C-alpha positions in Angstrom: 1.1 6.8 -7.6 3.7 4.4 -6.2 3.0 1.5 -3.9 5.1 -0.9 -2.0 3.3 -4.2 -1.4 4.7 -6.5 1.3 3.3 -9.9 2.0 2.9 -10.2 5.7 2.0 -12.7 8.4 0.7 -9.7 10.4 0.9 -5.9 10.4 -0.4 -3.1 12.6 -0.4 0.7 12.8 -0.1 2.5 16.1 -0.4 6.3 16.7 0.5 7.9 20.0 0.7 4.4 21.7 -2.8 3.4 20.5 -3.3 0.7 17.9 -5.5 2.0 15.1 -5.4 -0.9 12.7 -4.2 -4.5 12.7 -4.4 -7.4 10.2 -3.4 -11.0 10.2 -1.9 -12.6 7.1 -2.2 -10.6 3.9 -0.7 -7.4 2.4 0.7 -4.3 3.9 0.6 -1.6 1.2 2.5 1.7 1.4 1.0 4.4 -0.9 2.7 7.5 -2.2 0.8 10.0 -4.3 2.4 12.6 -6.7 1.0 15.7 -8.3 -0.3 14.3 -11.5 -2.0 11.2 -10.1 -5.7 10.7 -10.7 -8.6 8.3 -10.6 -7.1 6.1 -13.4 -4.0 5.6 -11.2 -6.2 4.6 -8.3 -8.2 2.1 -10.3 -5.2 0.5 -12.0 -3.2 0.1 -8.8 -6.2 -1.1 -6.8 -7.0 -3.8 -9.4 -3.3 -4.8 -9.5 -3.0 -5.0 -5.7 -6.0 -7.3 -5.4 -5.1 -9.5 -8.4 -1.4 -9.8 -7.7 -0.6 -13.5 -7.4 2.1 -13.6 -4.7 0.6 -16.2 -2.3 1.6 -19.9 -2.5 -0.8 -22.5 -3.8 -0.9 -26.1 -2.7 2.3 -26.8 -4.7 4.2 -24.0 -3.1 4.0 -21.8 -6.3 3.1 -18.1 -6.0 -0.2 -18.5 -7.8 -2.9 -17.1 -5.5 -4.0 -13.5 -4.9 -4.8 -12.1 -1.5 -8.5 -13.0 -1.8 -7.7 -16.6 -2.8 -5.4 -16.8 0.2 -8.1 -15.5 2.6 -5.8 -12.5 3.4 -6.4 -9.0 4.6 -5.0 -5.7 3.5 -3.6 -2.8 5.5 -2.9 0.5 3.6 -0.6 3.2 4.9 0.1 6.6 3.3 3.8 7.3 2.8 4.8 10.5 1.0 8.5 9.5 1.2 8.0 7.1 -1.7 8.3 10.1 -3.9 11.6 11.3 -2.4 14.2 12.6 -4.8 17.8 11.8 -3.8 19.5 13.0 -6.9 21.3 15.9 -5.2 23.0 15.9 -1.9 22.1 13.7 1.0 18.9 15.3 2.2 15.9 13.9 0.3 13.5 16.3 -1.5 9.8 15.7 -1.3 8.7 18.1 -4.0 7.2 15.3 -6.1 4.9 14.2 -3.3 1.4 15.6 -3.7 0.0 18.1 -1.2 -2.7 16.8 1.2 -5.5 18.4 -0.8 -4.5 16.2 -3.8 -3.2 13.2 -1.9 -5.9 12.6 0.7 -8.8 12.0 -1.7 -6.7 9.7 -3.9 -5.4 7.7 -0.9 -8.9 7.3 0.5 -10.2 6.3 -3.0 -7.5 3.7 -3.2 -8.4 2.3 0.2 -12.1 2.2 -0.8 -11.5 0.6 -4.2 -9.2 -2.1 -2.8 -11.9 -2.9 -0.2 -14.6 -3.1 -2.9 -12.5 -5.4 -5.1 -11.5 -7.5 -2.1 -15.0 -7.7 -0.8 -14.0 -6.8 2.8 -13.0 -3.6 4.7 -9.4 -2.5 4.4 -7.3 -1.5 7.4 -5.6 1.8 7.1 -3.4 4.3 8.9 -4.2 8.0 9.4 -3.0 10.3 6.6 -0.3 12.7 7.8 0.0 11.1 11.2 3.3 10.0 12.8 2.6 6.3 12.7 4.5 3.3 14.0 4.0 0.5 11.5 4.9 -3.0 12.7 5.0 -6.0 10.4 6.2 -9.6 10.1 7.3 -10.1 6.5 6.2 -13.3 4.9 8.9 -14.6 2.5 9.9 -11.9 2.4 7.9 -10.8 -0.6 8.1 -7.1 -1.5 6.8 -5.7 -4.8 7.1 -2.0 -5.9 4.6 -0.8 -8.5 4.5 2.7 -10.1 1.3 3.6 -12.0 3.3 5.6 -14.4 5.2 2.5 -15.5 2.4 0.4 -16.9 4.2 -0.8 -20.0 
C-alpha cells in the first residue's frame, strides 16, 4: 500500500455536486492498494498515520501527532498512486489492485485509523469520480509505502 499524507487546515470530498465528507484541521490521506497488500500493510500504515509527528508543538517543532493536535482524518482511495510511467507517456495502472482486493483493504485502513484515533474517519467513495478540495498546512506532504519499511 502507498499513502500520501497531507497536513491540512481543511479538506472535503464532493461527488456529483454533493459534499460527502469534510474535516477541519488534520490529515488528508490518499490511499493506493496493490495486488500483494494485506492486513499487515493496513495495520502498519494505520499505526504510522496516527503516530506520525507532523504537527507543531508550543515551540513550533513538529512534535505532535494528529490526535495530540486535536485533528481529524479524511481518507480517499486513489489507485493512481500505483501508476507506472516507465514506458511512454500514458501511465499504466497494472500494479493497482482490482476492487475485490482493494475495497476491503481500503475500508480496513479507514476503520483501523478511526480505532487508533478514537474518532470516526471521514472518507470518500471507492471508485467514484471525486472532487477533493484541501487547504494545505505548511505545506507538509509525506509519502509512505508499506513495502519500504526498512
